[in-house]
C-alpha positions, -999 to 999 in steps of 0.1 A, spaced: 197 419 -251 217 391 -238 224 409 -205 186 417 -205 180 382 -211 206 371 -185 191 396 -160 158 383 -163 169 346 -158 186 355 -119 156 358 -102 147 321 -112 181 309 -110 181 327 -70 150 312 -68 159 276 -72 193 278 -52 175 290 -22 151 264 -24 182 237 -30 197 252 -5 166 248 23 162 211 14 198 204 22 193 222 54 163 205 60 180 170 50 209 179 77 182 183 104 169 151 93 199 132 96 208 151 129 169 141 142 181 103 135 215 105 154 199 121 184 173 96 185 199 65 181 219 87 213 186 85 228 181 52 222 210 35 236 208 56 264 174 44 275 158 80 269 125 80 264 120 116 259 150 120 235 136 96 211 102 106 209 112 142 202 136 133 177 111 113 162 83 139 161 110 162 144 120 138 118 85 128 106 77 166 104 102 171 84 98 139 61 60 151 62 75 180 35 109 163 23 94 130 14 55 121 16 63 91 -3 89 76 21 62 81 52 34 64 36 56 34 24 64 28 62 29 39 73 16 8 44 42 -18 63 45 -4 101 28 -36 115 57 -58 98 86 -31 108 79 -25 141 80 -64 146 117 -62 141 141 -71 171 158 -40 166 128 -19 171 114 -33 196 126 -9 226 114 19 204 86 38 228 65 51 199 39 29 180 54 31 145 18 28 132 12 60 152 37 76 145 40 74 105 0 78 105 7 114 120 36 121 94 11 108 66 -19 132 77 5 157 82 19 155 45 -17 151 33 -27 186 47 2 203 39 0 191 2 -34 200 3 -28 238 12 9 238 -8 -4 230 -45 -36 250 -45 -59 231 -23 -73 195 -16 -74 179 -55 -107 172 -70 -117 133 -55 -133 106 -77 -170 104 -71 -165 67 -55 -146 83 -27 -181 92 -14 -184 52 -5 -158 53 18 -169 85 34 -204 69 37 -191 40 49 -167 57 74 -199 74 88 -218 40 90 -190 26 112 -187 55 135 -228 57 135 -228 16 144 -213 21 177 -249 35 192 -265 3 188 -231 -20 195 -235 -49 220 -199 -39 229 -196 -4 232 -159 3 244 -143 -22 214 -167 -5 190 -155 30 195 -119 14 194 -126 -1 162 -144 23 146 -118 51 156 -88 29 140 -111 26 110 -116 63 109 -81 71 113 -56 47 101 -76 31 75 -91 59 57 -56 75 59 -43 51 37 -73 52 15 -69 89 9 -31 92 10 -27 82 -27 -56 102 -37 -39 136 -23 0 124 -24 2 108 -58 -2 135 -81 21 120 -112 37 91 -121 72 105 -105 51 106 -69 42 69 -75 74 55 -87 92 71 -55 67 56 -37 68 21 -50 105 26 -46 103 26 -10 76 1 -3 99 -25 -26 126 -15 -3 108 -18 31 91 -51 20 126 -66 9 136 -58 45 113 -74 63 112 -105 39 151 -107 44 149 -103 81 120 -133 85 126 -160 107 113 -200 113 81 -201 129 77 -221 162 44 -238 149 41 -264 121 14 -241 107 41 -213 104 67 -222 81 83 -185 81 69 -156 100 82 -117 105 108 -113 128 97 -109 163 66 -119 151 39 -148 144 20 -142 113 32 -159 80 -1 -140 64 17 -106 72 50 -116 62 36 -131 28 17 -100 22 43 -78 28 66 -97 5 37 -97 -23 31 -60 -24 69 -56 -27 73 -81 -55 41 -63 -74 60 -27 -65 90 -45 -78 77 -58 -114 57 -24 -119 93 -2 -112 104 -25 -142 80 -20 -166 83 15 -152 117 29 -158 143 28 -184 158 -10 -194 191 0 -177 173 -3 -141 152 -35 -153 172 -62 -136 182 -44 -108 142 -48 -99 137 -79 -112 160 -89 -85 141 -83 -60 108 -92 -73 125 -128 -75 134 -125 -41 102 -119 -27 83 -141 -46 104 -165 -29 96 -153 2 58 -156 -6 60 -193 -15 81 -203 17 57 -181 41 31 -205 38 4 -184 37 -23 -202 14 -46 -172 5 -18 -153 1 -1 -175 -24 -33 -179 -41 -41 -141 -44 -4 -139 -57 -5 -165 -84 -35 -149 -99 -20 -116 -95 14 -126 -116 -10 -142 -142 -29 -109 -148 4 -89 -148 19 -110 -172 -12 -110 -195 -14 -74 -192 25 -70 -200 24 -91 -226 -6 -68 -240 13 -37 -233 47 -43 -249 54 -38 -281 84 -62 -282 61 -92 -269 89 -118 -268 101 -105 -235 74 -104 -214 67 -138 -228 100 -152 -221 105 -142 -184 67 -152 -178 73 -186 -194 108 -188 -172 91 -180 -138 66 -208 -148 92 -234 -155 112 -224 -124 83 -226 -101 75 -260 -118 110 -276 -113 120 -263 -80 89 -253 -62 92 -281 -33 129 -266 -27 115 -228 -33 83 -238 -4 107 -254 16 89 -264 51 62 -250 35 57 -274 11 38 -301 33 13 -275 39 8 -269 8 2 -302 -2 -22 -309 27 -43 -279 13 -43 -292 -24 -44 -330 -15 -62 -342 15 -92 -356 13 -102 -338 44 -128 -307 33 -117 -288 65 -80 -291 57 -85 -282 25 -105 -252 28 -93 -242 60 -100 -242 92 -121 -213 99 -152 -221 81 -172 -225 115 -164 -187 115 -175 -178 82 -208 -200 87 -217 -182 118 -210 -145 103 -233 -158 71 -260 -166 99 -256 -133 120 -258 -115 86 -291 -136 73 -307 -129 109 -297 -93 111 -299 -72 79 -296 -37 97 -261 -49 115 -253 -57 152 -229 -26 155 -191 -18 159 -177 -55 173 -212 -70 168 -195 -101 158 -170 -106 184 -202 -97 211 -220 -128 196 -192 -149 186 -166 -140 210 -138 -140 179 -130 -108 164 -140 -109 128 -152 -137 105 -123 -138 82 -142 -124 54 -148 -86 47 -180 -86 31 -192 -108 55 -182 -87 86 -194 -57 70 -227 -73 66 -230 -86 100 -217 -51 120 -229 -27 97 -258 -44 79 -268 -48 43 -260 -14 37 -224 -18 50 -218 -51 26 -230 -31 -3 -210 3 1 -177 -20 5 -187 -42 -22 -194 -15 -47 -163 3 -38 -141 -26 -46 -161 -29 -81 -152 9 -87 -115 5 -77 -112 -28 -98 -135 -12 -128 -107 19 -125 -79 1 -127 -89 -23 -156 -101 5 -177 -76 14 -204 -60 49 -208 -54 56 -246 -44 32 -271 -22 7 -246 -25 -5 -213 -6 15 -189 21 0 -161 4 20 -137 -32 -1 -141 -11 -29 -141 4 -23 -108 -31 -11 -91 -50 -46 -108 -21 -66 -91 -25 -50 -58 -65 -52 -58 -63 -87 -65 -38 -97 -40 -52 -77 -10 -94 -85 -22 -81 -122 -23 -68 -121 10 -100 -100 25 -118 -127 13 -104 -152 36 -86 -131 66 -81 -96 79 -108 -69 91 -120 -46 66 -117 -20 94 -79 -25 97 -67 -39 64 -50 -6 55 -34 -21 22 -66 -33 11 -80 7 13 -47 20 -1 -51 -4 -30 -86 7 -35 -73 46 -31 -42 41 -57 -66 25 -83 -92 51 -78 -64 79 -85 -53 63 -116 -78 88 -140 -63 120 -127 -24 107 -126 -29 99 -162 -46 134 -170 -19 149 -151 8 138 -172 2 158 -206 -12 186 -183 22 191 -166 41 189 -201 15 212 -213 23 236 -185 60 234 -189 58 241 -228 37 271 -223 59 278 -199 90 278 -224 71 296 -251 64 326 -230 102 328 -220 110 324 -261 83 351 -270 101 374 -242 132 372 -252 122 375 -290 104 409 -283 136 421 -261 159 413 -292 132 435 -313 
């Protein structure tokens, strides 16, 4: 009878071994493609670089879709790196194509497209409205370009977590890559050339993007410290501290305020979640003490910028010098309730956007556009705050922290049609209910499979 059970197990073992061999061969091909791309880069062969890049992305879409998604989210910072300055393919376009390919493959591979949350219809409706608003845009060419970016890159960022993140393991892998890429960007940051840019992306001129990527990496690292075993926690606490220091030193006041609120939220939720509450309380108190005692040293050259923001009597200095953009945006929204069309704000003011996502939507897509965007933000926040079971989950803390950071930044900077991090965070928050339901279902399926095998063995022994 034992021989019968062994014979029945051989097909399973053979299939697992064949799958492993295929993955090994695919990873060898990835390594070969990267080497080919490096050779083409050294030899200034654009065709070789493009062919190698496309091949590697196609393989990674199957092998490691979370890697591609993480790279897509931070592509704006990575492509500013000097060592990628000669890369002939736009990294955002390349990784977006890989993410879309990975979503298509995952949808076909696991029983079709997963059931989307009802709030996803709000995103689809807003996408349709942005596309339609090109019809009455005062700058149709600019409006079309803006709408196309929104329909492709931004919507890919929103739907990617709904399709590619189907388990806690998928989310952990994704956050590991986000933390790693964010750390790479942060560690290669350079001092800015202007007093308003204390620390910027290497090769770039944006302290806001640097602070935003560093904050996302810090939030991801904190999540990993909560979601993994205690042996790994110190490994993720260290990059979280390094990235937090970069957030302070970058000098982006809007991102810093959002990061402080997010840190407070995550700290309180971590205390509520922990069984031994003394540990997160001690970590939170220690972090506050370090910032209070060494805040000026941590800020470096950004300290003067923060002091002017907090203590200056000049309202324009304290609140920022973009108030006129917001004032113009509010005036346009009130006078054009149906919206001016895609890029309508730019056509009316000669500035690209009003540095407020809701005002931009109201200006260009009217009251309906602002209502759709605002309702989607609220739905994502509600989903991240909803408790699942008796305890607060690490995943809800992650989604809530990310949403606080990106929504805060969207209210003082960014264009809602190009702010991929905002849309990713909303998609991730809306994916949490399915993520929570998938774990016990997967465990139940494994248990039932084991039970079936044991029953068959028992019948065979009889």
